[in-house]
C-alpha positions as CSV (number, residue, x, y, z in Angstrom):
1,M,-0.1,-0.1,0.3
2,N,1.3,3.4,-0.9
3,F,0.8,5.8,1.9
4,G,2.5,8.9,0.0
5,L,1.0,11.2,-2.1
6,S,-0.5,11.2,-5.6
7,E,0.8,12.9,-8.0
8,E,-1.8,15.3,-8.5
9,Q,-1.3,16.4,-5.0
10,E,2.7,16.9,-5.2
11,L,1.9,19.1,-8.0
12,L,-0.6,21.1,-5.8
13,K,2.0,21.5,-3.3
14,S,4.8,22.1,-5.9
15,T,2.3,25.0,-7.6
16,I,1.4,26.6,-4.6
17,R,5.1,26.7,-3.4
18,R,6.3,28.2,-6.7
19,F,3.7,30.8,-6.6
20,L,4.4,31.8,-3.1
21,E,8.0,32.0,-4.1
22,E,7.0,34.7,-6.7
23,Q,4.5,36.4,-5.3
24,C,4.6,36.5,-1.6
25,P,8.3,37.0,-0.4
26,T,9.2,38.4,3.3
27,T,9.2,41.8,1.7
28,R,6.0,41.6,0.8
29,V,4.3,39.4,4.0
30,R,5.6,42.6,5.5
31,R,3.9,45.1,4.0
32,V,0.9,43.2,4.3
33,M,0.7,42.7,7.6
34,E,1.8,46.0,8.6
35,S,-1.2,47.2,6.3
36,P,-4.1,48.5,8.0
37,N,-6.6,45.3,7.6
38,G,-3.8,42.6,6.7
39,H,-5.6,42.0,3.7
40,D,-3.7,42.2,0.4
41,P,-6.7,41.5,-2.4
42,Q,-4.7,41.3,-5.1
43,L,-2.6,38.2,-3.2
44,W,-5.7,36.7,-2.5
45,Q,-6.9,36.7,-6.0
46,G,-4.0,35.1,-6.9
47,L,-4.4,32.0,-4.6
48,V,-7.8,32.2,-5.6
49,D,-7.2,32.0,-9.7
50,L,-4.8,28.8,-7.9
51,G,-8.1,27.0,-6.9
52,V,-6.8,27.3,-2.9
53,A,-10.4,29.2,-2.1
54,G,-12.2,26.1,-3.2
55,L,-10.5,22.9,-2.7
56,N,-12.9,21.3,-0.8
57,T,-15.8,23.2,-2.5
58,P,-18.0,20.8,-4.4
59,S,-17.5,21.3,-8.4
60,D,-21.4,22.1,-8.6
61,F,-20.3,25.4,-6.6
62,G,-17.2,26.1,-8.7
63,G,-14.7,24.6,-6.6
64,S,-12.4,21.2,-7.1
65,G,-14.5,19.0,-5.0
66,L,-11.2,17.8,-3.2
67,E,-10.7,16.4,1.1
68,L,-9.5,18.1,3.5
69,L,-6.0,16.5,3.5
70,D,-5.8,18.8,0.1
71,L,-6.6,21.6,1.9
72,A,-4.0,20.5,4.6
73,L,-1.2,20.4,2.4
74,A,-2.1,24.0,0.4
75,A,-2.2,24.9,4.7
76,E,1.6,23.5,4.9
77,E,2.5,25.7,1.9
78,L,1.0,28.4,3.0
79,G,2.3,28.1,6.7
80,Y,6.2,27.8,5.3
81,A,5.8,30.8,3.5
82,A,4.3,32.4,6.4
83,T,1.4,33.7,3.9
84,P,-0.8,36.8,5.4
85,G,-4.4,37.0,4.5
86,P,-7.9,35.4,5.1
87,F,-7.1,31.5,3.9
88,L,-7.7,30.1,7.6
89,A,-10.8,32.4,8.0
90,N,-12.3,31.7,4.9
91,V,-12.3,28.0,4.3
92,L,-13.6,27.2,7.6
93,A,-16.9,29.4,6.4
94,T,-16.2,27.3,3.5
95,V,-16.6,24.0,5.6
96,A,-19.3,25.1,7.8
97,L,-21.9,25.7,5.4
98,L,-20.5,22.3,3.5
99,E,-21.5,20.3,6.9
100,G,-24.2,22.6,8.5
101,G,-25.6,24.8,5.5
102,D,-28.9,23.4,3.5
103,D,-29.2,24.0,-0.1
104,E,-30.1,27.7,-0.1
105,Q,-27.1,28.5,1.6
106,R,-24.9,26.8,0.0
107,S,-25.9,28.2,-3.4
108,A,-25.5,31.5,-2.3
109,W,-22.0,31.7,-0.9
110,L,-20.1,28.7,-1.8
111,P,-19.4,30.1,-5.5
112,K,-18.3,33.1,-3.7
113,L,-16.2,32.0,-1.3
114,A,-15.0,29.6,-3.7
115,A,-14.3,32.7,-6.7
116,G,-13.0,35.4,-4.1
117,E,-16.1,37.3,-5.0
118,A,-16.7,37.0,-1.3
119,L,-15.0,36.7,1.9
120,G,-15.8,34.5,4.7
121,T,-14.7,33.8,8.4
122,V,-15.8,32.1,11.6
123,A,-16.3,33.0,15.1
124,L,-15.8,30.4,17.5
125,G,-13.8,31.2,20.9
126,E,-15.2,33.5,23.6
127,A,-12.8,35.9,25.9
128,D,-10.7,34.2,28.3
129,D,-9.7,31.2,26.5
130,Q,-12.9,30.0,26.2
131,W,-13.2,27.5,22.6
132,A,-15.3,24.4,23.6
133,P,-18.9,24.6,22.7
134,A,-20.0,24.2,26.3
135,T,-18.7,27.2,27.4
136,Y,-20.2,29.2,25.1
137,R,-22.1,32.7,26.3
138,T,-23.5,34.0,23.0
139,E,-27.1,32.8,22.5
140,A,-29.3,33.0,20.0
141,D,-33.2,33.4,20.2
142,G,-35.2,34.4,17.6
143,G,-33.2,34.9,14.9
144,K,-31.2,37.1,16.5
145,L,-27.7,37.2,18.3
146,S,-26.3,38.5,21.8
147,G,-23.3,38.3,22.9
148,S,-19.3,38.9,21.8
149,K,-16.9,36.6,20.1
150,A,-12.6,36.8,20.8
151,M,-10.5,36.1,18.3
152,V,-12.4,36.3,15.1
153,P,-9.8,36.3,12.2
154,S,-10.2,38.5,9.3
155,A,-13.8,39.3,10.6
156,A,-13.0,43.1,9.3
157,V,-12.9,42.5,5.7
158,A,-15.2,39.2,5.7
159,D,-18.6,39.2,4.3
160,I,-19.7,36.7,6.1
161,I,-19.4,35.9,9.7
162,I,-20.6,31.9,10.6
163,V,-21.0,32.3,14.4
164,A,-21.2,29.7,16.9
165,A,-23.8,30.1,19.8
166,I,-26.4,28.4,21.9
167,G,-29.4,28.1,20.9
168,G,-32.8,27.0,21.9
169,A,-31.3,22.8,20.7
170,G,-27.8,23.4,22.2
171,P,-24.4,24.9,20.0
172,G,-25.2,25.5,16.4
173,L,-23.9,27.8,13.7
174,W,-25.7,30.9,12.4
175,L,-24.7,32.8,9.3
176,V,-24.2,36.9,9.8
177,E,-23.6,39.0,6.5
178,K,-21.3,41.9,6.8
179,N,-22.8,45.4,8.3
180,A,-25.8,43.7,9.7
181,P,-27.2,45.8,12.6
182,G,-26.1,45.5,16.1
183,M,-22.7,44.1,15.1
184,Q,-19.5,46.0,16.2
185,V,-15.9,45.0,14.8
186,R,-12.7,45.7,16.7
187,S,-9.7,45.1,15.7
188,L,-7.7,43.4,18.0
189,K,-3.4,43.8,18.7
190,V,-1.9,40.7,18.0
191,V,1.4,38.7,18.0
192,D,0.8,37.0,14.8
193,M,0.2,40.0,12.2
194,T,0.4,37.8,9.2
195,R,-3.1,36.8,10.3
196,P,-5.4,39.5,12.0
197,L,-8.0,38.8,14.5
198,D,-10.8,40.7,15.7
199,A,-13.3,41.3,18.9
200,V,-17.0,41.1,17.2
201,L,-20.2,42.1,19.5
202,F,-23.6,41.0,19.0
203,D,-25.9,43.2,20.3
204,G,-29.7,41.5,18.8
205,T,-28.2,41.2,15.3
206,P,-30.3,39.2,13.0
207,A,-28.7,36.0,11.9
208,M,-29.7,32.9,9.7
209,K,-29.3,29.2,11.0
210,L,-27.6,26.9,9.8
211,A,-30.3,24.1,9.1
212,G,-28.0,21.4,8.2
213,A,-26.4,18.4,10.5
214,E,-26.2,19.1,14.4
215,T,-22.3,17.9,14.1
216,A,-21.9,20.5,12.1
217,L,-20.0,23.1,14.4
218,Q,-17.4,20.6,15.9
219,R,-17.0,19.7,12.5
220,V,-15.8,22.8,11.9
221,I,-13.6,22.6,15.0
222,D,-11.7,20.1,14.0
223,A,-11.2,21.2,10.2
224,G,-9.7,23.9,12.1
225,C,-7.6,21.9,14.4
226,I,-6.3,20.5,11.3
227,L,-5.4,23.0,9.3
228,I,-3.7,24.7,11.9
229,A,-1.3,21.5,12.6
230,A,-0.7,21.2,9.1
231,D,0.4,25.5,8.8
232,A,2.7,24.3,11.9
233,F,4.6,22.0,10.3
234,G,4.9,24.0,7.4
235,G,6.1,27.0,9.5
236,A,8.5,24.5,11.4
237,R,10.2,23.0,8.4
238,R,10.9,26.9,7.4
239,C,12.1,27.2,11.1
240,L,14.7,24.1,10.4
241,E,15.9,25.0,7.2
242,M,16.4,28.8,8.2
243,A,18.5,27.2,11.7
244,A,20.4,24.8,9.6
245,S,21.3,27.3,6.8
246,Y,22.7,29.7,8.9
247,A,24.4,26.7,11.0
248,T,26.7,26.6,7.9
249,Q,27.6,30.1,7.3
250,R,27.2,32.2,10.9
251,E,31.5,31.2,12.5
252,Q,32.8,31.3,15.6
253,F,36.3,30.2,16.9
254,G,37.6,30.1,13.4
255,Q,35.3,27.4,12.1
256,V,31.1,27.2,11.0
257,I,29.0,26.8,14.1
258,G,27.3,23.5,12.2
259,A,30.3,21.9,13.4
260,F,30.2,22.4,16.9
261,Q,28.7,18.9,18.6
262,A,25.9,21.1,20.5
263,V,24.8,22.8,17.5
264,K,24.7,19.7,15.9
265,H,22.2,17.9,18.6
266,Q,19.6,21.0,18.3
267,L,19.0,20.6,14.7
268,A,19.0,17.1,15.1
269,N,16.6,17.2,17.4
270,M,14.7,19.6,15.8
271,A,14.5,17.1,12.6
272,T,13.2,14.0,14.7
273,D,10.9,16.2,16.5
274,L,9.3,17.4,12.7
275,E,9.5,14.6,10.4
276,P,7.0,11.8,12.4
277,A,4.6,14.9,13.0
278,M,3.9,14.9,9.2
279,S,2.1,11.5,9.2
280,L,-0.2,12.7,12.2
281,Y,-2.0,15.6,10.4
282,W,-1.6,13.7,7.1
283,Y,-3.9,10.8,9.1
284,A,-6.1,13.3,10.9
285,A,-6.9,15.0,7.3
286,H,-7.4,11.4,5.9
287,A,-9.6,10.3,9.1
288,Y,-11.9,13.8,8.5
289,D,-12.8,12.6,5.4
290,R,-12.8,8.7,5.4
291,I,-13.2,7.7,9.1
292,P,-15.3,10.6,10.5
293,D,-16.5,8.9,13.9
294,K,-12.6,9.5,15.1
295,S,-11.3,12.4,13.1
296,E,-12.5,14.4,16.6
297,R,-9.6,12.6,18.3
298,H,-7.4,12.6,15.6
299,A,-7.7,16.0,15.0
300,A,-7.1,17.0,18.8
301,M,-3.7,14.9,19.0
302,A,-2.5,16.6,15.7
303,K,-3.4,20.2,16.8
304,A,-1.4,19.4,19.9
305,L,1.5,17.9,18.8
306,L,2.3,20.1,15.4
307,T,1.6,23.6,17.4
308,D,3.7,22.1,20.3
309,V,6.5,21.1,17.5
310,F,6.2,24.4,15.8
311,D,6.6,26.1,19.1
312,R,10.0,24.5,20.3
313,C,11.4,24.3,16.3
314,A,10.9,28.8,16.6
315,R,12.0,28.6,20.0
316,D,15.4,26.8,19.3
317,S,15.9,28.1,15.7
318,T,16.0,31.9,17.5
319,E,18.4,30.3,19.9
320,L,20.8,28.9,17.7
321,H,20.6,32.4,15.6
322,G,21.6,34.1,18.6
323,G,21.1,37.9,19.1
324,I,19.9,38.5,15.3
325,G,17.0,36.1,15.8
326,F,15.4,38.5,18.1
327,T,15.7,41.5,15.6
328,W,12.9,43.1,13.8
329,E,15.0,42.9,10.6
330,F,15.3,39.3,10.7
331,D,12.9,37.3,9.5
332,L,12.8,34.8,11.5
333,H,10.2,36.3,14.1
334,L,7.4,36.3,11.5
335,W,7.6,32.6,12.2
336,F,7.8,32.6,15.6
337,R,4.9,35.2,16.0
338,R,2.9,32.5,13.5
339,S,4.0,30.1,16.1
340,I,2.1,31.6,19.2
341,F,-1.2,32.0,17.0
342,D,-1.2,28.1,16.2
343,R,-0.7,27.3,19.6
344,S,-3.5,29.2,21.1
345,F,-5.8,29.3,18.4
346,L,-9.0,26.8,19.4
347,G,-6.6,26.2,22.4
348,E,-4.1,25.1,23.7
349,A,-1.9,21.7,23.4
350,S,-3.0,20.6,26.9
351,Y,-6.1,21.6,26.0
352,H,-6.5,19.3,23.1
353,R,-4.7,16.4,24.8
354,A,-7.0,16.5,27.7
355,R,-10.1,15.9,24.8
356,A,-8.2,13.6,23.3
357,A,-8.0,11.4,26.3
358,D,-11.5,11.8,26.9
359,L,-12.2,10.8,24.0
360,A,-10.2,7.5,23.6
361,G,-12.1,6.8,27.0
362,W,-9.1,6.8,29.3
């Protein structure tokens, strides 16, 4: 049995990688992240033209009809390049519509999200790092939302926000359109400037319930965990490559620092942490579509491990670079900051390890 990627998947990765090498060097990353809303419509449209926004959208709605693994492979390449923009927000809104939307909701929004004619996002977590649906305090009653959401990606530029809230039947998802009455969006000052976050307040805001399966909310969370794990793998790979390259160039005591045993051990530890982690996110993405009854646990494990690995690689790479690794002018901090986002968004590693243990019946 072949456990590797198909030729089509390898082509997808290489195509995205070449595009980002040409169109999104770190000079452009810096320009975008320092712009007022952290969004470059031209860069995003370029990714849309490659099909990135509609990879998992059915062909009937203008997408490629592929699986979450293909979307995760794209996320890995975007993480490797520290790509700024609304990728995570938009694809999670797509997942929410696919999992919970009715025919009318899907027809209205999926083609637009896939074609770049509209942007979507999801509002999940709440204040005090509350990510579990049982802890949500945002309420839906009579088609209106009341409450607040913290850490909403790209809400300021989104045309629709899929909001997780508590309704009469428990946690669910509601669709809110841009400039809806009673909605306020406030930008947040965040560490990872490549993926801006906003706080969103709802005060009697009109909302349309996603009428699909009751499991839609958890499926969105699982997809988010897997895509963040993939982003973390790509970012950790970039950190390791930067550290290895620096170790073969920087000289100390008359020789390159890569010749020192301690540096060799540091690089080897990073590599041995990173390489086996790839199969974990691959399998989690595979399970999402092919083994859905087990996907929640695998998504939690992938999120916990990969974000921990990214965090360690970013820190060790910074340490290996010495003083230059801490400067604004050196690019390594782009991935250091990105590792903090990946670690915290949708919950810390300890939270997901506890979830995985509960799901395993431990």
